mmCIF file of the protein (N, C-alpha, C, O) and its ligand, coordinates in Angstrom:
data_MODEL
# 
_entry.id   MODEL 
# 
loop_
_entity.id 
_entity.type 
_entity.pdbx_number_of_molecules 
1 polymer     1 
2 non-polymer 1 
# 
_entity_poly.entity_id                      1 
_entity_poly.type                           'polypeptide(L)' 
_entity_poly.nstd_linkage                   no 
_entity_poly.nstd_monomer                   no 
_entity_poly.pdbx_seq_one_letter_code       MAAKRKTAAKKPCGPCKGTGEASVRVVVGARRKRTTEHQQTGMCLNCLGTGEDPN 
_entity_poly.pdbx_seq_one_letter_code_can   MAAKRKTAAKKPCGPCKGTGEASVRVVVGARRKRTTEHQQTGMCLNCLGTGEDPN 
_entity_poly.pdbx_strand_id                 A 
# 
loop_
_entity_poly_seq.entity_id 
_entity_poly_seq.num 
_entity_poly_seq.mon_id 
_entity_poly_seq.hetero 
1 1  MET n 
1 2  ALA n 
1 3  ALA n 
1 4  LYS n 
1 5  ARG n 
1 6  LYS n 
1 7  THR n 
1 8  ALA n 
1 9  ALA n 
1 10 LYS n 
1 11 LYS n 
1 12 PRO n 
1 13 CYS n 
1 14 GLY n 
1 15 PRO n 
1 16 CYS n 
1 17 LYS n 
1 18 GLY n 
1 19 THR n 
1 20 GLY n 
1 21 GLU n 
1 22 ALA n 
1 23 SER n 
1 24 VAL n 
1 25 ARG n 
1 26 VAL n 
1 27 VAL n 
1 28 VAL n 
1 29 GLY n 
1 30 ALA n 
1 31 ARG n 
1 32 ARG n 
1 33 LYS n 
1 34 ARG n 
1 35 THR n 
1 36 THR n 
1 37 GLU n 
1 38 HIS n 
1 39 GLN n 
1 40 GLN n 
1 41 THR n 
1 42 GLY n 
1 43 MET n 
1 44 CYS n 
1 45 LEU n 
1 46 ASN n 
1 47 CYS n 
1 48 LEU n 
1 49 GLY n 
1 50 THR n 
1 51 GLY n 
1 52 GLU n 
1 53 ASP n 
1 54 PRO n 
1 55 ASN n 
# 
loop_
_struct_asym.id 
_struct_asym.entity_id 
A 1 
B 2 
# 
loop_
_chem_comp.id 
_chem_comp.type 
_chem_comp.mon_nstd_flag 
ALA 'L-peptide linking' y 
ARG 'L-peptide linking' y 
ASN 'L-peptide linking' y 
ASP 'L-peptide linking' y 
CYS 'L-peptide linking' y 
GLN 'L-peptide linking' y 
GLU 'L-peptide linking' y 
GLY 'peptide linking'   y 
HIS 'L-peptide linking' y 
LEU 'L-peptide linking' y 
LYS 'L-peptide linking' y 
MET 'L-peptide linking' y 
PRO 'L-peptide linking' y 
SER 'L-peptide linking' y 
THR 'L-peptide linking' y 
VAL 'L-peptide linking' y 
ZN  non-polymer         . 
# 
_pdbx_entity_nonpoly.entity_id   2 
_pdbx_entity_nonpoly.name        ? 
_pdbx_entity_nonpoly.comp_id     ZN 
# 
_pdbx_nonpoly_scheme.asym_id         B 
_pdbx_nonpoly_scheme.entity_id       2 
_pdbx_nonpoly_scheme.mon_id          ZN 
_pdbx_nonpoly_scheme.ndb_seq_num     1 
_pdbx_nonpoly_scheme.pdb_seq_num     101 
_pdbx_nonpoly_scheme.auth_seq_num    101 
_pdbx_nonpoly_scheme.pdb_mon_id      ZN 
_pdbx_nonpoly_scheme.auth_mon_id     ZN 
_pdbx_nonpoly_scheme.pdb_strand_id   A 
_pdbx_nonpoly_scheme.pdb_ins_code    . 
# 
loop_
_atom_site.group_PDB 
_atom_site.id 
_atom_site.type_symbol 
_atom_site.label_atom_id 
_atom_site.label_alt_id 
_atom_site.label_comp_id 
_atom_site.label_asym_id 
_atom_site.label_entity_id 
_atom_site.label_seq_id 
_atom_site.pdbx_PDB_ins_code 
_atom_site.Cartn_x 
_atom_site.Cartn_y 
_atom_site.Cartn_z 
_atom_site.occupancy 
_atom_site.B_iso_or_equiv 
_atom_site.pdbx_formal_charge 
_atom_site.auth_seq_id 
_atom_site.auth_comp_id 
_atom_site.auth_asym_id 
_atom_site.auth_atom_id 
_atom_site.pdbx_PDB_model_num 
ATOM   1   N  N  . MET A 1 1  ? 7.231   -36.488 15.926 1.00 0.00 ? 1   MET A N  1 
ATOM   2   C  CA . MET A 1 1  ? 7.526   -35.287 15.139 1.00 0.00 ? 1   MET A CA 1 
ATOM   3   C  C  . MET A 1 1  ? 7.118   -34.054 15.910 1.00 0.00 ? 1   MET A C  1 
ATOM   4   O  O  . MET A 1 1  ? 5.977   -33.911 16.350 1.00 0.00 ? 1   MET A O  1 
ATOM   5   N  N  . ALA A 1 2  ? 8.048   -33.202 16.055 1.00 0.00 ? 2   ALA A N  1 
ATOM   6   C  CA . ALA A 1 2  ? 7.762   -31.985 16.814 1.00 0.00 ? 2   ALA A CA 1 
ATOM   7   C  C  . ALA A 1 2  ? 6.752   -31.123 16.070 1.00 0.00 ? 2   ALA A C  1 
ATOM   8   O  O  . ALA A 1 2  ? 6.726   -31.031 14.842 1.00 0.00 ? 2   ALA A O  1 
ATOM   9   N  N  . ALA A 1 3  ? 5.947   -30.519 16.875 1.00 0.00 ? 3   ALA A N  1 
ATOM   10  C  CA . ALA A 1 3  ? 4.951   -29.646 16.263 1.00 0.00 ? 3   ALA A CA 1 
ATOM   11  C  C  . ALA A 1 3  ? 5.646   -28.500 15.552 1.00 0.00 ? 3   ALA A C  1 
ATOM   12  O  O  . ALA A 1 3  ? 6.553   -27.861 16.085 1.00 0.00 ? 3   ALA A O  1 
ATOM   13  N  N  . LYS A 1 4  ? 5.209   -28.273 14.388 1.00 0.00 ? 4   LYS A N  1 
ATOM   14  C  CA . LYS A 1 4  ? 5.809   -27.161 13.648 1.00 0.00 ? 4   LYS A CA 1 
ATOM   15  C  C  . LYS A 1 4  ? 5.426   -25.838 14.281 1.00 0.00 ? 4   LYS A C  1 
ATOM   16  O  O  . LYS A 1 4  ? 4.281   -25.575 14.649 1.00 0.00 ? 4   LYS A O  1 
ATOM   17  N  N  . ARG A 1 5  ? 6.417   -25.063 14.377 1.00 0.00 ? 5   ARG A N  1 
ATOM   18  C  CA . ARG A 1 5  ? 6.117   -23.735 14.895 1.00 0.00 ? 5   ARG A CA 1 
ATOM   19  C  C  . ARG A 1 5  ? 5.457   -22.936 13.780 1.00 0.00 ? 5   ARG A C  1 
ATOM   20  O  O  . ARG A 1 5  ? 5.977   -22.807 12.672 1.00 0.00 ? 5   ARG A O  1 
ATOM   21  N  N  . LYS A 1 6  ? 4.330   -22.425 14.113 1.00 0.00 ? 6   LYS A N  1 
ATOM   22  C  CA . LYS A 1 6  ? 3.615   -21.681 13.084 1.00 0.00 ? 6   LYS A CA 1 
ATOM   23  C  C  . LYS A 1 6  ? 4.314   -20.370 12.779 1.00 0.00 ? 6   LYS A C  1 
ATOM   24  O  O  . LYS A 1 6  ? 4.718   -19.621 13.669 1.00 0.00 ? 6   LYS A O  1 
ATOM   25  N  N  . THR A 1 7  ? 4.432   -20.138 11.552 1.00 0.00 ? 7   THR A N  1 
ATOM   26  C  CA . THR A 1 7  ? 4.891   -18.808 11.176 1.00 0.00 ? 7   THR A CA 1 
ATOM   27  C  C  . THR A 1 7  ? 3.722   -17.870 11.368 1.00 0.00 ? 7   THR A C  1 
ATOM   28  O  O  . THR A 1 7  ? 2.576   -18.300 11.502 1.00 0.00 ? 7   THR A O  1 
ATOM   29  N  N  . ALA A 1 8  ? 4.014   -16.620 11.379 1.00 0.00 ? 8   ALA A N  1 
ATOM   30  C  CA . ALA A 1 8  ? 2.964   -15.641 11.619 1.00 0.00 ? 8   ALA A CA 1 
ATOM   31  C  C  . ALA A 1 8  ? 1.823   -15.854 10.641 1.00 0.00 ? 8   ALA A C  1 
ATOM   32  O  O  . ALA A 1 8  ? 1.997   -15.877 9.422  1.00 0.00 ? 8   ALA A O  1 
ATOM   33  N  N  . ALA A 1 9  ? 0.661   -16.008 11.227 1.00 0.00 ? 9   ALA A N  1 
ATOM   34  C  CA . ALA A 1 9  ? -0.500  -16.204 10.368 1.00 0.00 ? 9   ALA A CA 1 
ATOM   35  C  C  . ALA A 1 9  ? -0.723  -14.975 9.516  1.00 0.00 ? 9   ALA A C  1 
ATOM   36  O  O  . ALA A 1 9  ? -0.594  -13.837 9.968  1.00 0.00 ? 9   ALA A O  1 
ATOM   37  N  N  . LYS A 1 10 ? -1.056  -15.239 8.295  1.00 0.00 ? 10  LYS A N  1 
ATOM   38  C  CA . LYS A 1 10 ? -1.279  -14.102 7.414  1.00 0.00 ? 10  LYS A CA 1 
ATOM   39  C  C  . LYS A 1 10 ? -2.674  -13.552 7.630  1.00 0.00 ? 10  LYS A C  1 
ATOM   40  O  O  . LYS A 1 10 ? -3.686  -14.201 7.368  1.00 0.00 ? 10  LYS A O  1 
ATOM   41  N  N  . LYS A 1 11 ? -2.677  -12.370 8.103  1.00 0.00 ? 11  LYS A N  1 
ATOM   42  C  CA . LYS A 1 11 ? -3.965  -11.707 8.284  1.00 0.00 ? 11  LYS A CA 1 
ATOM   43  C  C  . LYS A 1 11 ? -4.116  -10.660 7.199  1.00 0.00 ? 11  LYS A C  1 
ATOM   44  O  O  . LYS A 1 11 ? -3.164  -9.949  6.875  1.00 0.00 ? 11  LYS A O  1 
ATOM   45  N  N  . PRO A 1 12 ? -5.267  -10.569 6.660  1.00 0.00 ? 12  PRO A N  1 
ATOM   46  C  CA . PRO A 1 12 ? -5.471  -9.505  5.687  1.00 0.00 ? 12  PRO A CA 1 
ATOM   47  C  C  . PRO A 1 12 ? -5.404  -8.152  6.369  1.00 0.00 ? 12  PRO A C  1 
ATOM   48  O  O  . PRO A 1 12 ? -5.920  -7.949  7.468  1.00 0.00 ? 12  PRO A O  1 
ATOM   49  N  N  . CYS A 1 13 ? -4.767  -7.262  5.693  1.00 0.00 ? 13  CYS A N  1 
ATOM   50  C  CA . CYS A 1 13 ? -4.609  -5.919  6.235  1.00 0.00 ? 13  CYS A CA 1 
ATOM   51  C  C  . CYS A 1 13 ? -5.968  -5.237  6.369  1.00 0.00 ? 13  CYS A C  1 
ATOM   52  O  O  . CYS A 1 13 ? -6.823  -5.356  5.492  1.00 0.00 ? 13  CYS A O  1 
ATOM   53  N  N  . GLY A 1 14 ? -6.151  -4.537  7.455  1.00 0.00 ? 14  GLY A N  1 
ATOM   54  C  CA . GLY A 1 14 ? -7.430  -3.892  7.708  1.00 0.00 ? 14  GLY A CA 1 
ATOM   55  C  C  . GLY A 1 14 ? -7.771  -2.749  6.756  1.00 0.00 ? 14  GLY A C  1 
ATOM   56  O  O  . GLY A 1 14 ? -8.786  -2.803  6.061  1.00 0.00 ? 14  GLY A O  1 
ATOM   57  N  N  . PRO A 1 15 ? -6.942  -1.730  6.719  1.00 0.00 ? 15  PRO A N  1 
ATOM   58  C  CA . PRO A 1 15 ? -7.259  -0.546  5.912  1.00 0.00 ? 15  PRO A CA 1 
ATOM   59  C  C  . PRO A 1 15 ? -7.491  -0.849  4.442  1.00 0.00 ? 15  PRO A C  1 
ATOM   60  O  O  . PRO A 1 15 ? -8.349  -0.233  3.810  1.00 0.00 ? 15  PRO A O  1 
ATOM   61  N  N  . CYS A 1 16 ? -6.756  -1.768  3.904  1.00 0.00 ? 16  CYS A N  1 
ATOM   62  C  CA . CYS A 1 16 ? -6.900  -2.046  2.466  1.00 0.00 ? 16  CYS A CA 1 
ATOM   63  C  C  . CYS A 1 16 ? -7.633  -3.352  2.216  1.00 0.00 ? 16  CYS A C  1 
ATOM   64  O  O  . CYS A 1 16 ? -7.854  -3.740  1.069  1.00 0.00 ? 16  CYS A O  1 
ATOM   65  N  N  . LYS A 1 17 ? -8.003  -4.017  3.275  1.00 0.00 ? 17  LYS A N  1 
ATOM   66  C  CA . LYS A 1 17 ? -8.743  -5.274  3.166  1.00 0.00 ? 17  LYS A CA 1 
ATOM   67  C  C  . LYS A 1 17 ? -7.979  -6.328  2.379  1.00 0.00 ? 17  LYS A C  1 
ATOM   68  O  O  . LYS A 1 17 ? -8.550  -7.135  1.646  1.00 0.00 ? 17  LYS A O  1 
ATOM   69  N  N  . GLY A 1 18 ? -6.702  -6.289  2.556  1.00 0.00 ? 18  GLY A N  1 
ATOM   70  C  CA . GLY A 1 18 ? -5.897  -7.338  1.933  1.00 0.00 ? 18  GLY A CA 1 
ATOM   71  C  C  . GLY A 1 18 ? -5.541  -7.090  0.482  1.00 0.00 ? 18  GLY A C  1 
ATOM   72  O  O  . GLY A 1 18 ? -4.937  -7.942  -0.169 1.00 0.00 ? 18  GLY A O  1 
ATOM   73  N  N  . THR A 1 19 ? -5.908  -5.945  -0.020 1.00 0.00 ? 19  THR A N  1 
ATOM   74  C  CA . THR A 1 19 ? -5.605  -5.687  -1.424 1.00 0.00 ? 19  THR A CA 1 
ATOM   75  C  C  . THR A 1 19 ? -4.223  -5.079  -1.606 1.00 0.00 ? 19  THR A C  1 
ATOM   76  O  O  . THR A 1 19 ? -3.622  -5.182  -2.676 1.00 0.00 ? 19  THR A O  1 
ATOM   77  N  N  . GLY A 1 20 ? -3.732  -4.452  -0.565 1.00 0.00 ? 20  GLY A N  1 
ATOM   78  C  CA . GLY A 1 20 ? -2.434  -3.791  -0.675 1.00 0.00 ? 20  GLY A CA 1 
ATOM   79  C  C  . GLY A 1 20 ? -2.514  -2.430  -1.321 1.00 0.00 ? 20  GLY A C  1 
ATOM   80  O  O  . GLY A 1 20 ? -1.501  -1.762  -1.533 1.00 0.00 ? 20  GLY A O  1 
ATOM   81  N  N  . GLU A 1 21 ? -3.719  -2.032  -1.628 1.00 0.00 ? 21  GLU A N  1 
ATOM   82  C  CA . GLU A 1 21 ? -3.886  -0.724  -2.251 1.00 0.00 ? 21  GLU A CA 1 
ATOM   83  C  C  . GLU A 1 21 ? -4.858  0.100   -1.433 1.00 0.00 ? 21  GLU A C  1 
ATOM   84  O  O  . GLU A 1 21 ? -5.790  -0.428  -0.828 1.00 0.00 ? 21  GLU A O  1 
ATOM   85  N  N  . ALA A 1 22 ? -4.634  1.365   -1.424 1.00 0.00 ? 22  ALA A N  1 
ATOM   86  C  CA . ALA A 1 22 ? -5.516  2.241   -0.691 1.00 0.00 ? 22  ALA A CA 1 
ATOM   87  C  C  . ALA A 1 22 ? -5.930  3.391   -1.587 1.00 0.00 ? 22  ALA A C  1 
ATOM   88  O  O  . ALA A 1 22 ? -5.110  3.976   -2.295 1.00 0.00 ? 22  ALA A O  1 
ATOM   89  N  N  . SER A 1 23 ? -7.190  3.699   -1.545 1.00 0.00 ? 23  SER A N  1 
ATOM   90  C  CA . SER A 1 23 ? -7.661  4.819   -2.352 1.00 0.00 ? 23  SER A CA 1 
ATOM   91  C  C  . SER A 1 23 ? -7.489  6.106   -1.571 1.00 0.00 ? 23  SER A C  1 
ATOM   92  O  O  . SER A 1 23 ? -7.864  6.203   -0.403 1.00 0.00 ? 23  SER A O  1 
ATOM   93  N  N  . VAL A 1 24 ? -6.936  7.054   -2.218 1.00 0.00 ? 24  VAL A N  1 
ATOM   94  C  CA . VAL A 1 24 ? -6.709  8.331   -1.574 1.00 0.00 ? 24  VAL A CA 1 
ATOM   95  C  C  . VAL A 1 24 ? -7.429  9.409   -2.364 1.00 0.00 ? 24  VAL A C  1 
ATOM   96  O  O  . VAL A 1 24 ? -7.217  9.562   -3.567 1.00 0.00 ? 24  VAL A O  1 
ATOM   97  N  N  . ARG A 1 25 ? -8.253  10.125  -1.700 1.00 0.00 ? 25  ARG A N  1 
ATOM   98  C  CA . ARG A 1 25 ? -8.971  11.191  -2.401 1.00 0.00 ? 25  ARG A CA 1 
ATOM   99  C  C  . ARG A 1 25 ? -8.042  12.373  -2.604 1.00 0.00 ? 25  ARG A C  1 
ATOM   100 O  O  . ARG A 1 25 ? -7.350  12.827  -1.693 1.00 0.00 ? 25  ARG A O  1 
ATOM   101 N  N  . VAL A 1 26 ? -8.057  12.831  -3.795 1.00 0.00 ? 26  VAL A N  1 
ATOM   102 C  CA . VAL A 1 26 ? -7.180  13.946  -4.123 1.00 0.00 ? 26  VAL A CA 1 
ATOM   103 C  C  . VAL A 1 26 ? -7.881  15.249  -3.769 1.00 0.00 ? 26  VAL A C  1 
ATOM   104 O  O  . VAL A 1 26 ? -8.991  15.526  -4.222 1.00 0.00 ? 26  VAL A O  1 
ATOM   105 N  N  . VAL A 1 27 ? -7.223  16.014  -2.972 1.00 0.00 ? 27  VAL A N  1 
ATOM   106 C  CA . VAL A 1 27 ? -7.778  17.307  -2.588 1.00 0.00 ? 27  VAL A CA 1 
ATOM   107 C  C  . VAL A 1 27 ? -6.892  18.403  -3.156 1.00 0.00 ? 27  VAL A C  1 
ATOM   108 O  O  . VAL A 1 27 ? -5.676  18.419  -2.962 1.00 0.00 ? 27  VAL A O  1 
ATOM   109 N  N  . VAL A 1 28 ? -7.528  19.296  -3.848 1.00 0.00 ? 28  VAL A N  1 
ATOM   110 C  CA . VAL A 1 28 ? -6.771  20.380  -4.469 1.00 0.00 ? 28  VAL A CA 1 
ATOM   111 C  C  . VAL A 1 28 ? -6.991  21.654  -3.680 1.00 0.00 ? 28  VAL A C  1 
ATOM   112 O  O  . VAL A 1 28 ? -8.126  22.021  -3.375 1.00 0.00 ? 28  VAL A O  1 
ATOM   113 N  N  . GLY A 1 29 ? -5.925  22.309  -3.360 1.00 0.00 ? 29  GLY A N  1 
ATOM   114 C  CA . GLY A 1 29 ? -6.038  23.565  -2.629 1.00 0.00 ? 29  GLY A CA 1 
ATOM   115 C  C  . GLY A 1 29 ? -5.779  23.360  -1.155 1.00 0.00 ? 29  GLY A C  1 
ATOM   116 O  O  . GLY A 1 29 ? -6.303  22.434  -0.535 1.00 0.00 ? 29  GLY A O  1 
ATOM   117 N  N  . ALA A 1 30 ? -4.975  24.224  -0.612 1.00 0.00 ? 30  ALA A N  1 
ATOM   118 C  CA . ALA A 1 30 ? -4.566  24.063  0.769  1.00 0.00 ? 30  ALA A CA 1 
ATOM   119 C  C  . ALA A 1 30 ? -5.734  24.219  1.725  1.00 0.00 ? 30  ALA A C  1 
ATOM   120 O  O  . ALA A 1 30 ? -5.747  23.629  2.806  1.00 0.00 ? 30  ALA A O  1 
ATOM   121 N  N  . ARG A 1 31 ? -6.696  25.002  1.329  1.00 0.00 ? 31  ARG A N  1 
ATOM   122 C  CA . ARG A 1 31 ? -7.826  25.239  2.235  1.00 0.00 ? 31  ARG A CA 1 
ATOM   123 C  C  . ARG A 1 31 ? -9.039  24.412  1.873  1.00 0.00 ? 31  ARG A C  1 
ATOM   124 O  O  . ARG A 1 31 ? -10.142 24.629  2.375  1.00 0.00 ? 31  ARG A O  1 
ATOM   125 N  N  . ARG A 1 32 ? -8.818  23.506  1.032  1.00 0.00 ? 32  ARG A N  1 
ATOM   126 C  CA . ARG A 1 32 ? -9.884  22.587  0.634  1.00 0.00 ? 32  ARG A CA 1 
ATOM   127 C  C  . ARG A 1 32 ? -11.078 23.311  0.039  1.00 0.00 ? 32  ARG A C  1 
ATOM   128 O  O  . ARG A 1 32 ? -12.224 22.891  0.202  1.00 0.00 ? 32  ARG A O  1 
ATOM   129 N  N  . LYS A 1 33 ? -10.800 24.382  -0.639 1.00 0.00 ? 33  LYS A N  1 
ATOM   130 C  CA . LYS A 1 33 ? -11.905 25.036  -1.330 1.00 0.00 ? 33  LYS A CA 1 
ATOM   131 C  C  . LYS A 1 33 ? -12.367 24.190  -2.502 1.00 0.00 ? 33  LYS A C  1 
ATOM   132 O  O  . LYS A 1 33 ? -13.532 24.197  -2.899 1.00 0.00 ? 33  LYS A O  1 
ATOM   133 N  N  . ARG A 1 34 ? -11.427 23.482  -3.020 1.00 0.00 ? 34  ARG A N  1 
ATOM   134 C  CA . ARG A 1 34 ? -11.771 22.613  -4.132 1.00 0.00 ? 34  ARG A CA 1 
ATOM   135 C  C  . ARG A 1 34 ? -11.479 21.171  -3.765 1.00 0.00 ? 34  ARG A C  1 
ATOM   136 O  O  . ARG A 1 34 ? -10.448 20.843  -3.178 1.00 0.00 ? 34  ARG A O  1 
ATOM   137 N  N  . THR A 1 35 ? -12.387 20.362  -4.117 1.00 0.00 ? 35  THR A N  1 
ATOM   138 C  CA . THR A 1 35 ? -12.087 18.942  -4.027 1.00 0.00 ? 35  THR A CA 1 
ATOM   139 C  C  . THR A 1 35 ? -12.380 18.333  -5.376 1.00 0.00 ? 35  THR A C  1 
ATOM   140 O  O  . THR A 1 35 ? -13.237 18.812  -6.119 1.00 0.00 ? 35  THR A O  1 
ATOM   141 N  N  . THR A 1 36 ? -11.705 17.335  -5.669 1.00 0.00 ? 36  THR A N  1 
ATOM   142 C  CA . THR A 1 36 ? -11.961 16.656  -6.930 1.00 0.00 ? 36  THR A CA 1 
ATOM   143 C  C  . THR A 1 36 ? -12.531 15.285  -6.634 1.00 0.00 ? 36  THR A C  1 
ATOM   144 O  O  . THR A 1 36 ? -12.429 14.773  -5.519 1.00 0.00 ? 36  THR A O  1 
ATOM   145 N  N  . GLU A 1 37 ? -13.104 14.732  -7.608 1.00 0.00 ? 37  GLU A N  1 
ATOM   146 C  CA . GLU A 1 37 ? -13.625 13.384  -7.455 1.00 0.00 ? 37  GLU A CA 1 
ATOM   147 C  C  . GLU A 1 37 ? -12.577 12.348  -7.812 1.00 0.00 ? 37  GLU A C  1 
ATOM   148 O  O  . GLU A 1 37 ? -12.815 11.140  -7.777 1.00 0.00 ? 37  GLU A O  1 
ATOM   149 N  N  . HIS A 1 38 ? -11.442 12.852  -8.146 1.00 0.00 ? 38  HIS A N  1 
ATOM   150 C  CA . HIS A 1 38 ? -10.406 11.906  -8.531 1.00 0.00 ? 38  HIS A CA 1 
ATOM   151 C  C  . HIS A 1 38 ? -9.947  11.101  -7.338 1.00 0.00 ? 38  HIS A C  1 
ATOM   152 O  O  . HIS A 1 38 ? -9.740  11.618  -6.241 1.00 0.00 ? 38  HIS A O  1 
ATOM   153 N  N  . GLN A 1 39 ? -9.802  9.862   -7.585 1.00 0.00 ? 39  GLN A N  1 
ATOM   154 C  CA . GLN A 1 39 ? -9.231  9.039   -6.542 1.00 0.00 ? 39  GLN A CA 1 
ATOM   155 C  C  . GLN A 1 39 ? -7.969  8.395   -7.056 1.00 0.00 ? 39  GLN A C  1 
ATOM   156 O  O  . GLN A 1 39 ? -7.913  7.849   -8.157 1.00 0.00 ? 39  GLN A O  1 
ATOM   157 N  N  . GLN A 1 40 ? -7.000  8.477   -6.250 1.00 0.00 ? 40  GLN A N  1 
ATOM   158 C  CA . GLN A 1 40 ? -5.716  7.946   -6.630 1.00 0.00 ? 40  GLN A CA 1 
ATOM   159 C  C  . GLN A 1 40 ? -5.506  6.657   -5.858 1.00 0.00 ? 40  GLN A C  1 
ATOM   160 O  O  . GLN A 1 40 ? -5.647  6.607   -4.636 1.00 0.00 ? 40  GLN A O  1 
ATOM   161 N  N  . THR A 1 41 ? -5.186  5.673   -6.563 1.00 0.00 ? 41  THR A N  1 
ATOM   162 C  CA . THR A 1 41 ? -4.926  4.413   -5.877 1.00 0.00 ? 41  THR A CA 1 
ATOM   163 C  C  . THR A 1 41 ? -3.453  4.324   -5.564 1.00 0.00 ? 41  THR A C  1 
ATOM   164 O  O  . THR A 1 41 ? -2.595  4.382   -6.445 1.00 0.00 ? 41  THR A O  1 
ATOM   165 N  N  . GLY A 1 42 ? -3.195  4.185   -4.309 1.00 0.00 ? 42  GLY A N  1 
ATOM   166 C  CA . GLY A 1 42 ? -1.800  4.142   -3.895 1.00 0.00 ? 42  GLY A CA 1 
ATOM   167 C  C  . GLY A 1 42 ? -1.528  2.924   -3.055 1.00 0.00 ? 42  GLY A C  1 
ATOM   168 O  O  . GLY A 1 42 ? -2.426  2.160   -2.703 1.00 0.00 ? 42  GLY A O  1 
ATOM   169 N  N  . MET A 1 43 ? -0.319  2.775   -2.760 1.00 0.00 ? 43  MET A N  1 
ATOM   170 C  CA . MET A 1 43 ? 0.087   1.650   -1.937 1.00 0.00 ? 43  MET A CA 1 
ATOM   171 C  C  . MET A 1 43 ? -0.413  1.854   -0.513 1.00 0.00 ? 43  MET A C  1 
ATOM   172 O  O  . MET A 1 43 ? -0.327  2.951   0.040  1.00 0.00 ? 43  MET A O  1 
ATOM   173 N  N  . CYS A 1 44 ? -0.919  0.815   0.052  1.00 0.00 ? 44  CYS A N  1 
ATOM   174 C  CA . CYS A 1 44 ? -1.380  0.898   1.427  1.00 0.00 ? 44  CYS A CA 1 
ATOM   175 C  C  . CYS A 1 44 ? -0.197  1.133   2.356  1.00 0.00 ? 44  CYS A C  1 
ATOM   176 O  O  . CYS A 1 44 ? 0.813   0.433   2.292  1.00 0.00 ? 44  CYS A O  1 
ATOM   177 N  N  . LEU A 1 45 ? -0.342  2.123   3.211  1.00 0.00 ? 45  LEU A N  1 
ATOM   178 C  CA . LEU A 1 45 ? 0.774   2.454   4.090  1.00 0.00 ? 45  LEU A CA 1 
ATOM   179 C  C  . LEU A 1 45 ? 0.849   1.541   5.300  1.00 0.00 ? 45  LEU A C  1 
ATOM   180 O  O  . LEU A 1 45 ? 1.859   1.503   6.002  1.00 0.00 ? 45  LEU A O  1 
ATOM   181 N  N  . ASN A 1 46 ? -0.210  0.820   5.532  1.00 0.00 ? 46  ASN A N  1 
ATOM   182 C  CA . ASN A 1 46 ? -0.199  -0.062  6.692  1.00 0.00 ? 46  ASN A CA 1 
ATOM   183 C  C  . ASN A 1 46 ? 0.582   -1.341  6.401  1.00 0.00 ? 46  ASN A C  1 
ATOM   184 O  O  . ASN A 1 46 ? 1.381   -1.803  7.216  1.00 0.00 ? 46  ASN A O  1 
ATOM   185 N  N  . CYS A 1 47 ? 0.335   -1.885  5.244  1.00 0.00 ? 47  CYS A N  1 
ATOM   186 C  CA . CYS A 1 47 ? 0.989   -3.159  4.924  1.00 0.00 ? 47  CYS A CA 1 
ATOM   187 C  C  . CYS A 1 47 ? 2.049   -2.975  3.839  1.00 0.00 ? 47  CYS A C  1 
ATOM   188 O  O  . CYS A 1 47 ? 2.713   -3.929  3.435  1.00 0.00 ? 47  CYS A O  1 
ATOM   189 N  N  . LEU A 1 48 ? 2.193   -1.758  3.384  1.00 0.00 ? 48  LEU A N  1 
ATOM   190 C  CA . LEU A 1 48 ? 3.171   -1.445  2.348  1.00 0.00 ? 48  LEU A CA 1 
ATOM   191 C  C  . LEU A 1 48 ? 2.936   -2.241  1.074  1.00 0.00 ? 48  LEU A C  1 
ATOM   192 O  O  . LEU A 1 48 ? 3.870   -2.643  0.381  1.00 0.00 ? 48  LEU A O  1 
ATOM   193 N  N  . GLY A 1 49 ? 1.687   -2.449  0.798  1.00 0.00 ? 49  GLY A N  1 
ATOM   194 C  CA . GLY A 1 49 ? 1.339   -3.057  -0.481 1.00 0.00 ? 49  GLY A CA 1 
ATOM   195 C  C  . GLY A 1 49 ? 1.312   -4.576  -0.488 1.00 0.00 ? 49  GLY A C  1 
ATOM   196 O  O  . GLY A 1 49 ? 1.063   -5.196  -1.521 1.00 0.00 ? 49  GLY A O  1 
ATOM   197 N  N  . THR A 1 50 ? 1.565   -5.161  0.651  1.00 0.00 ? 50  THR A N  1 
ATOM   198 C  CA . THR A 1 50 ? 1.574   -6.625  0.671  1.00 0.00 ? 50  THR A CA 1 
ATOM   199 C  C  . THR A 1 50 ? 0.180   -7.208  0.861  1.00 0.00 ? 50  THR A C  1 
ATOM   200 O  O  . THR A 1 50 ? -0.084  -8.348  0.479  1.00 0.00 ? 50  THR A O  1 
ATOM   201 N  N  . GLY A 1 51 ? -0.691  -6.430  1.444  1.00 0.00 ? 51  GLY A N  1 
ATOM   202 C  CA . GLY A 1 51 ? -2.039  -6.918  1.724  1.00 0.00 ? 51  GLY A CA 1 
ATOM   203 C  C  . GLY A 1 51 ? -2.114  -7.752  2.988  1.00 0.00 ? 51  GLY A C  1 
ATOM   204 O  O  . GLY A 1 51 ? -3.158  -8.320  3.308  1.00 0.00 ? 51  GLY A O  1 
ATOM   205 N  N  . GLU A 1 52 ? -1.019  -7.823  3.693  1.00 0.00 ? 52  GLU A N  1 
ATOM   206 C  CA . GLU A 1 52 ? -1.007  -8.599  4.932  1.00 0.00 ? 52  GLU A CA 1 
ATOM   207 C  C  . GLU A 1 52 ? -0.777  -7.672  6.108  1.00 0.00 ? 52  GLU A C  1 
ATOM   208 O  O  . GLU A 1 52 ? 0.028   -6.743  6.059  1.00 0.00 ? 52  GLU A O  1 
ATOM   209 N  N  . ASP A 1 53 ? -1.495  -7.954  7.135  1.00 0.00 ? 53  ASP A N  1 
ATOM   210 C  CA . ASP A 1 53 ? -1.349  -7.121  8.315  1.00 0.00 ? 53  ASP A CA 1 
ATOM   211 C  C  . ASP A 1 53 ? 0.000   -7.387  8.977  1.00 0.00 ? 53  ASP A C  1 
ATOM   212 O  O  . ASP A 1 53 ? 0.274   -8.518  9.381  1.00 0.00 ? 53  ASP A O  1 
ATOM   213 N  N  . PRO A 1 54 ? 0.828   -6.385  9.092  1.00 0.00 ? 54  PRO A N  1 
ATOM   214 C  CA . PRO A 1 54 ? 2.170   -6.588  9.655  1.00 0.00 ? 54  PRO A CA 1 
ATOM   215 C  C  . PRO A 1 54 ? 2.150   -6.758  11.160 1.00 0.00 ? 54  PRO A C  1 
ATOM   216 O  O  . PRO A 1 54 ? 3.159   -7.149  11.746 1.00 0.00 ? 54  PRO A O  1 
ATOM   217 N  N  . ASN A 1 55 ? 1.035   -6.477  11.796 1.00 0.00 ? 55  ASN A N  1 
ATOM   218 C  CA . ASN A 1 55 ? 1.004   -6.533  13.252 1.00 0.00 ? 55  ASN A CA 1 
ATOM   219 C  C  . ASN A 1 55 ? 0.530   -7.892  13.772 1.00 0.00 ? 55  ASN A C  1 
ATOM   220 O  O  . ASN A 1 55 ? 0.451   -8.096  14.983 1.00 0.00 ? 55  ASN A O  1 
HETATM 221 ZN ZN . ZN  B 2 .  ? -2.875  -2.678  3.665  1.00 0.00 2 101 ZN  A ZN 1 
# 
């Protein structure tokens, strides 16, 4: 039996640690005079929300 060719190993994405979500701090004001404590959870831009490292 031929050795199966491994599909790309699933690595957890670094920036989001495999969660697929990234916290983004909301900054109000162009000059950053104000910052808020609000954090917005968004899709990780590295893995596009899959939680797997695409590289
Ligand atoms: Zn990610």
